[in-house]
N, C-alpha and C positions, 0 to 999 in steps of 0.2 A: 302495195300489193295489187296485183292485177285482178280483174274481175273474176277470172276463172278460178283463181286461188280462193277468193272469198266464197264462191259457191262450193268448192271442194271442202273448205274448212267448215262451213255451216252444214254441209251435207253429212260430214262425218259425225258432228255433234248430234244432229237430228236422227241419224240412223241408229246410233247407240241408245239414245233416249227412247226412240220408238220401240226398239227391241226390248228394252227394260219394261216399258209400259205394257207391251204385248205379252210379257212373261217369257220371252225367248232367252233372256239372260237374267241372272239373279238381280233383284232390285235392291242391291246394297248401295245406298246413297254414297257412303264414304268411298267405296271402291270405284264406283262410277265417276265420282268427282275427281279422284286421283287419276284415273285413266284419262278422262277428258282433259284435265289440266296438263298432264304429261304430254298427251297427243298434241295439244294446241301450242304449248311453249316449245316443244321440239320442232313443230312445223314453222315456228318463227325463227328457228336456227339456234336456240340455246343448246349448249353442250349438255350431254347426259349428266355429267357431274354437277353442273349448275342446277339442273332440274332436281336432282336428288337432294341437294342442299336446300333448295326452296321448299320442296315438299316436306322435308324433315322439319324445317322452321314452321311450316303450316301445321304440322302434327303437334308441335309444341304449343302453339297458340290454341289449338282446338282442345288439347288436354287441359291446359290452364283454364280455359273458359268453362270446361265441364267441371273441374274441381271448384271453381268459383260458384257455379250454379248449385252445387251440392251443399256448400257451406252456408 
């Protein structure tokens, strides 16, 4: 990855997080996490379907962990 892409990649993450902290976007951690994950893995060239499968798997793990925490 070239240097310019690294700065663009980090800049996108920083921009979204900065807006959330400033109150310009809703501070929904799960939604921000999904957005940033989708943005970053798509920037790496993963197909949209592969990203959807990965995020669905992540949701399953998160839900399972939440259920374990309750029990």
